[in-house]
N, C-alpha and C positions, 0 to 999 in steps of 0.2 A: 638330416639329407633332405633337399628340396624335393618336393612331389610335383612332378611335372603334369601337365594336363591329362585326364584320363582319355578323353575323345580322340580318336584318330590312331595312328600307328605307334606301338610303343617306342618310347625313347627313355630309357632307364638310367638315371643319374647314380652310378654305382659308388659303393664304399670299397671293401676289399672284394675284388670281382674274381670269381673262379671260372666263370664261363660268360662268353659273349658271342653273340650272333648277329651278323650284319647282313641286311638285304638277304635274307634266306628265301627262296622260292621252290615250290614243289608241285608237280603236275602228275595225277595218275589217271589213266584212262581218258585222257582228254579233258579232265576236270581240274581246274586249279584248286589244289587243298589251301595253301597259304601262299601270299606273295609279299615280296620285299618287307619281310620280319626284320626288325632290329631291336635287340633286347640284351639284358645282361642280369647274371645271377650272382648275387654275393655269397660269400662264405656264411654258413649257417642259415641261410634265408629258406623259408618254407612256402612254396608256391603251390597253389592249386590251379590245375588246367581244366577248363570247363567248356563244353560245346556240344553241338548235336551229334549223334551217332553218325559215323562216316564222313565227318567234318575234316579230319586229318589229324587228330590228336596223338594217335599211336604212331603214325608216320612221322609226325614231329620229333616225338621221343627217339624213334629209331634213327633219325637224321643226326640228333645230338649225340647219340651212343657211338655212332660211326657206322652203323648196320646198313644204312641206306645213305646213298649219295644224293645231296640236293641237286635241283637243276641250276640253281643260281646261289651265290651267296657264300659267305665264310663262317666257319664256327671255329673259335679259339678258345682252349682250355689252358687254365694256368698250368705252367711247367709241372711235372710230377703229380698233378691231381689225378686221382683214379675216378673213373667213371663207371658205374655199373647200372645196367638196366634189368628191372624185372618185368617181363613181358607177361601178357594176359594168360597164355597157354603155357604148359610145363612140357619141354621137348627134351628128348634123350635119345640115343642109339640104343638097338635092342641089346639086351643083356646088361645094361648099366646098373650097378649096385649104387647104394646111398652114398658111399665115400666117393666112388667115382663120379657120382653127379656133381659133387662140390668141385671137382677138378675140370669139369666141362668148361665153366665160366671163364671168359677171357680176363686174366687177372694177371698184373705184373707179379704180384706177391706169389702166387701159385705157379707161375712160370718159373719163378727163382727157386722155389723148393723142389719142383721137377728136374730143373737143371742141376740142382746140388746133388739130389739122388742119382742122377744120371752120371755125374762126375766121379761119386763115390764108387759106382759099379765099374766105370771104366778105369779106375785107379789113376785119375789125372789130379794128382796132388795139389798141383798151383792153382787149378780151377776150383776145386771143392774148398780149398782155404780161402780164396777170394770170395765166393758165394757164401761161406760160412760166416765170414765177417760182415757181409752186407745184411745176412739174415739175422745174425745177432744184434746188430745196431738198430735194426727195424724192427724187432721183436715178432718175427713172422712165425716162429715155432709153433706157436698156439693156436694157428688158424683151424686145424683140423678138430682140436678140442673144442674150440669156441664153437664151431659149427654143431657138433653133437650136444653141446650145453644149450644152445639156442633152442634146438629141437626139443630137448627135454623141458625147457621153460614154456615151449609151445603145447606141452601136454602129450608129446610123443615119444615113447622109449622105443626107438626102432635100431635094431642092430646095424652097423656100418656095411655088413656084408648083404644085407637084405636087397633083394631086387626091386628096382624102382616100379616095374610093372606089376609087382604084387601090392602096392600100396593104393589106398583109396584116392580119389580126386582130391579131397581135403588134406590127405597126407603129403601127397606130391606138392600141393601149393605151400604147405608148412616147410618142406625141404628146401624149396626155391626161395621163400623168404630167409630161412635161417642162413643160406650160403651168402645172400648179399649182406645181410647184417654182420655176419661173422668176419667179413672181409674189411670192414670198417672204411667205405669209400669216402671220398671227399664230396662227390655228386652222385646222389642216388635218384634214379628215374623210375618211378613206380607206376605201372600201367594197369589199372583196376585191380588193386592188391587184395582188396576184400573178398573177391569172388570165391566161392566155395569154402570160406571160412566160417567158423562159428563165432558168436558173439565175444566169448572170451579170448580167442586169438586176436580178433580185431581190436579190442581193448588193450591188449599187449602192444600191438602195432602202433597204436595210437600214442601210447605212452611213449615208446621208443622215439617216434617222430618229434615229439615235443621236446624231448631231452638230448637228441643227438646233435653234435657238434657239426655234422655234415649238412650241406645244402641239399634240400629234397625237393623235386618237382614230382608232383603226383596228380594223375589222371584218375578220378573217382567221381562217382555219382553219390557217395556217402556224405550227407549234408552234415551230419555230426562231426566226421573228421574234417570237412572243410571248414567248419565254423571254430573248432576247437585247435586245430593244429597248424593252419596256414595264416601268413601275414600279408598274403598278396594272392590275388586271383588273376590268372591270365585266360581271358575268354577268346576262344577262336570262333568268329561268326563272320561268314561271307568271305572266307580266305583272309581276313585280316584279324590281327591280335589287338585285343584292348586291355591295358592294365589297370586293374582296380586294386588300389592299395587298402589293407584291411582285411576283416573276416569274410566270410561268405555272405553274411547278413548285410554288411556294408556294400558288398558287390551287388546285391540285388537291388539295392537302392540307387546305386550308380548307374547300372544298367537301365532302370527305369528312366532315370534323367537322360541318358544318352539317347535312348529310343525317342524320347519326346522331342530333343533337339533336332535329331535326324528328321523326324517328322515336319518339324517347323520349317527346316531348310528347303525340304523337298517341296513343301507347299508354296514357299517363297519363290523357288525356281521355277515352278509351273507357272505361277503369276507372270512372272517376268517373260518367260518363253512364249507365254499366249499372247502378250502384247507385241513381242518381236515378229512372231509368226504372223500377225495381223499386219504389221508393217510391210513384212515380205510380200503377202498376198495382193496388196495393193500396187506392188511393182513400182518402185521409186522411179522416177524419171532420170535422176542423175546417176551415172554410172562411175563414180569416182572410187579411189582407192579407200576412202573412208567408208563406203557403202560395202565393199568387199570384205573390209575388216569386220563389219558389223555382221555381215552374213557368216564368216568365220566364228565368230562369237555365238552366234545362233546354233551352228553345228556343234560347237563344244558344250553348249548348254544341254543339248538333246542328248549327248553322250553321258551326261552326269544325272539325267533323270533315270532313276532305278524304280523298277516295277516292285511294289512290295510283294515279298514271298507269301503265298497262301499259307496261313497258319494251319497246323495240323489240327484236326477236328478232335473234340473231345470224345473219348470211346463211348459208345453206346450201343445197345443191342436191344431187341425186342425180347421182353422177359416174359417166361411161362410162369403160369400160376403154381404155387406148390400146394400139395394135398395136405390132410391132416397129418399123416405120418410122413416124415421127411426121411431120416435116417436114425435107426436105432443099434446101438452097439451093445453087445451084452457078454461080457466075461471073456473078452479077447486076449490072446497071447501070442508072442512070435519069437521065434529064435532064428538066427541066420549063421550058417556055418559053424554051428556049435556054439555061438555067442547068444545068450540071452539078451533080449531087447527090452521087453515088457511083458506084463501080464496081468489078468484080472482087471481089465479096464472096461467099464461100462458107461454109457452116456446116451441121452436121448435128445437130439437136436431140436431146436425151437426156432421158428422163423425170425429172420433179423439178427440171429446171432453172427458176430464178426470176431472171431476167435484167433489169436497169435499162437503159433506152435514153435517153442523154442526148446533148446537141448544142445550138449555139446556135439561135434562131428562123430558120427558112428553110434549115437544113441537110438536111431530108428525112426526119425522123423519122415524122412522119404518113404520108408517102409510103412508107416502108418497111414500116410496119404494114399499109397497103392492099395492098401487094404481097404480104406474107406471109398475109393472109387471103383474098387473091384477087380483091379489089375492083378491083385495078389491076394491069396486066401490066408486067413489067420491059422495058426496051428490048432488052436481051440477057440471056441466061442462062435457067436452069431452076428452076421452083420446084415440086417434087415433094411432094405431101400424101399422108400415109398414110390408107389406106382408113377406119379407124376414128377419124381425128382430127376432133373437132368444135370449131370455134371459138366462145369467147365474146368478141365484139369490141364493146368499149365505146369508141366512137370519140369524138373531141373535140367534134363538133357535135351528136351524138345524130341522126344522119341518118334514123333510122327512126322517130321519135317523130312522132305525128300529133296537132298541137295543137288540132284542132277536135274531137276526141274527148274524153269525160270520162276520168277516172282508171279507172274500173271497165270502160268500154268498151274502153279500150286494153289492159288487163289481160286481158279476156275473149276479147279477139282471139288470145292466145297459148294459152288454155286455160280451159275452166270449172273444171277441177280441177287442183291443182299438187301434185306429190309432192315433199317435202323431203328432205333429206340423211339424216334418221333413218328414211325410209321412211313418216312420217306423210302421209296425203293430206288436202289442205284445199281448201276452195272459194276462187275467186279473191277474193271479198270477205274472207274470214279471212285469206287470204294477204296482203292489202294491210293489215289491220290489224296483223299481225304485224311489219310493216316501217315503221310510223310513219304509216299513212294511216287514220285512224278512219273510221267509217261516214259520219259527217257531211261527211267530204272527198271522199268517193268519187263523188259525182255532179257535182264542181266540174270544169269544162273545164280541160284541161291548160293551156290558154293563161293561165288566171288563177293558176296554181301560181306560188310563187317559184321563183327560178333554181335553188336547192339541192333544193327539193322535185321539181321536174322531172328533175333529174339523179339524184336518188335513185330515182324510179319507174324512169328508164331503166336504172339499174345493176341492180336487183334483177329488172327483166324479161329481163336479158341472162343471168342466171345460172339461171334457171328452164328453160332450153333443154338443162341438163345438160353444160355443155362439158367437155372435158378438156384444152383448150389455151386460155389466157387471153391476150387481145391488149388492152390497156388504154392509151388515149391521153389523158393528163391527166385521170386519174379523179377526183382531188380537187378539181377547180374546182367551187366553190359548194357542196361538201359541208360539213356541219358535223362538228365533231371526233369526236362520238359515232359517226356513221355512218362516217367515216374509220377509227376505231379497230375497229368490227366488220368493215370491209373488210380491214384489215391482218390480222385473226385469220383471216378466210376465206382469204386468200392463203397465209399461213403453213402452213396444215394442208392445203392443196390439194395433191393429189399428182401432178397432171399438170404441164404446162409452163406458164410466163408470161413475156410479155415486157411491161415497163410502162415507159412514157414519162411522166414526171413532173418538175415542177419543184419538188415538195415533197421536201426534202432528207432530213427525218425519215421520211417514208413510204418512201423509196428504201431507207434503211439498215435499215429494219424489215422489208422484205418481199423484198428481193433479196440475193444473195450473189456475182452476177457482173454485169459492166457492159460494154456496147456503146457506143462512143463514135463519133459522126459528126464528123469534123474534117478540114477541106481535102479534102473529097471521098473520104475513105477511111474505112472502118468497121473499128475494130478491138476486140478482146475483152480486157478485164482480169478477172483471176481474183479479184475481190474486189468489196466493197460501194462505194457511191458515195464515202462519206468516204475510204476506202482509195484510191479512184482520184485524189480531189482531192489526198491528202497526197502520192501518188506523182508527180502532175502538178507541184505545188508544189515538190518536191524537184528534178525535172528543170529547172524554171525557175531555182532557185537555182543549180544546177551550170552553166547556161548562163551566168549572169551572172559567176558566178566565173571562167569560162573566159576571158572578156574580158580580165580582169586577172592571169591566170596561164597557165602552159604549158598547152596543149591535152590534154597526156596525161603519165603517168608517165614518166621516162626509162627505156629499156630496157637501156642499158649503164651501169654503175656509173660515177659521176663520180669525179674525183680524190679520194682519201681525204682527209678533213678530220682536223684535231687532235683534235676533239671526240669522235671514236668510237674505241672499241676495236677490235681486229682481230676479235673475235667479233661485235660489233655491226655493223661494216661488212658481215661475211658474211650477218648476219640481215637487213640491209637489202636486199642483193642478192637474197637469196631470195624476200623480200616482193615484190619489183619483178616477179619472174617469177610469183609466185603470185597477185599482183593482176591481173596481165594476163590470166592463165588464167581467172580468176573474172569479169573484165569480159564475156570472150568468151562464157562460159557463161550470164551474165545475159542478154546481148543474143541469144543462140540461143533461150533459154526464152521472152523476150518475143516474139520472132517466131514462135514455136510457138503462141501463145495464140490466133492467127487461127483455129484449128480446134479444135473439142471432141472430135475423134476421136483415137484413140490413134496416137501417133507413134513414131520411134525413142527418144525421150527418155521414153516412157511414157505413162500416161492422164493426162487433164487433172487429176486429183487428185494424182498423183504428181508431175507437172510443177510444180503449184502449191507442193507441199511443198518440192521441190528449189529453185524460185525463192527461196522465203521464207528458206531455209537458206543459199543462195549470198549473197543480199543481205546478210544478218546478218555472214557470214563476212567479205564484202567490205568491210563498214564497219569491222568490228574490225580487219582487217589495214591498211587504209588509215589508220586512227587511229594504229596502232602506227608506221607508215612515216613519218607526219607528225612524230611525237615524235623518230624518230631522225634525220631530215633538220633539224630545228631544232637538235637537239644538235650535228649536223655542222657547222651555221653558226656555232656559238658561237666 
């Protein structure tokens, strides 16, 4: 397939097209979201859609799904192709149960099943015979079973009769994902599907997206998914779409090139316009048609000159000094609604620690952050906060934001003047401009902002309180990639402490260097990033599988000498067995010591981490040599 130029309006040269959009435009609240969009989607193609919060990505998906009408343009879907949209928020009528939630989604397959049931109840033999044949031919009987099976695969054993209102936010999102996957659409539109999900569920969705036959358009800020799952990026920028073939990494390179070319074009246009305006000012004597045409061209050039949009400023705030005591946790435990979350957790925070908090949905991550911040008391144990410790708590639901206020009113409640990290003092209005809220938006009620705009407002107003201890609960939900990158920069240069719960693996790897995991009612500390923790856990699983088919441990007494080993090699093998036993005990002791950041008999946390890495490497090396000798002995 020929790749057409990236710069400019999308013109996609299709293979087997399932969706085509021609000259699509949409304006909301007098703001053009996208104009004159022309594109096509191939069968099986995986497209990532990126752009700033509020740029119109969700509106674009709703137009494709038929939930909104565009102002202009046409949308064509291949005959009999099923289109399904997974929206950001989960909605349902009061009293809906889990199985009833499945049947709320507009789907031809579900309509056929409902019509068949109605025909049976009415005794309309001709109609239910006709429907039976269609359902049998298209194999639609198993939709409800598939729906419940996908929910189980996502880690939820929920009764079909259970009310949706009784489920947690994460469980509701899983139910919404399960129903679109169970229906096997031809075109699946995913709008921020990873919000409120744990990492295990995101990995399941990632694998499904890679392997599905259907075409997928996904609006997401998750760079791991964009890089691993998509073959094309559609960027919505300045009401226009730009097509970037390839992964997200390739998109970043192409976008930089497009911006460079745009800047050069604007610079060239300004130089030409400057000369033409100079000619116009001198007032040419001749008034010919040629001169009139030249004046018309000058006016056209003026309209092409675009004022560069002021870039959002990097997050910064004045930072308070931390005292000697920051936050000390001693033997805390917590249960919620009869469910045990965690117990016997002790930890003493040290300045500069950036810690990832991970665990499946429902394990107690948000509860732990509430306890650390003082919003919730533990059932047992002590939480002792230092006198100079000031939290910047960004909770998952934005509990303090008032949707009845306008953007400027909400900000001015915090302060009329804001002191930034470099000491600059600005008005509340100017502060909002710096962080992506132009004056035209500041009188907008918060309730009318997009989800990402609302979260960005909440984020920046948490930082202006000058915290020295950050507690972030899913900070990347609904944020655009530009905002996330600025937040990453803020956290990495932040000199205080930070505990971050997030499902975004890239974000965690870039901002944290230690990992707290909640598993089976226990909180453990790992001295490394999320990816290092994941690698360690995968290795442990592999060892556990191997143990099923092999001896549980290396023999401590030398077996009878085999013909294949020399006397020297046999002695080396015996020495290795003793050394491996010693290293295994040391590794286990160091792993146990990571439950505290305080200095122990094994040294400081840094010294223990270095000893652990050295011991692991030595253990792997000696085990590999022992295996070589064992194989030789058996020859």
